[in-house]
C-alpha positions, 0 to 999 in steps of 0.5 A: 167832944173833938177839938180837931175839925173834920174835913166835912165840917162846913165851918172850916174853910178849905185852903183854897176858900181861905185864900179867896176870902183873904184875897177879897178882904185884901182887895176891900181894904186896899180899895178903902185905903185908896178912898180914904187917901183921896178924901184926906188929900182933897181936904188937905191944904196944898202947903201941907201936902207939899210938906208931907211929900217932901218929908216922904221923899226924904224918908224914902231916900234915907231908907234907901241910903241906910239899905245901901250902907248895910249892904255894902259896909261891914257891920263889925265896927258898928257892933264894936262901938255898940259893945263899947257903949254898953260896957261904958253904960254898965260901968257908969250906971249911977251917973247915967241914972242921975243924968236920966233923972235930971233930964226927966225932971227938966222935961217935966218942969218945961211941960208944966211951964208950957201948960201954965202959959197956955192957961 
């Protein structure tokens, strides 16, 4: 029994065939995504679409701004701040664990109150 496929084995596609299969599958996926996008857009109310567009624009702008900042700035100060925060967290593990527990308990209690009000 051999585990390595042979070149004359019909079940193993050549690199060119594999590229063609991938290109066809990618095209079908792209067409399906466009079709689904149009269906969703047709069924979505205009105010929701406007809000989604504004949100997408803000996200795109924020990503562009972050890219510019990382391209222009020196990240040494960020690394230094992260190192100081990590050192502080290591030095105060008990206090951080207590604060995290209190916050978690408060969030659970808030969720339980909301669930009771909804019923």
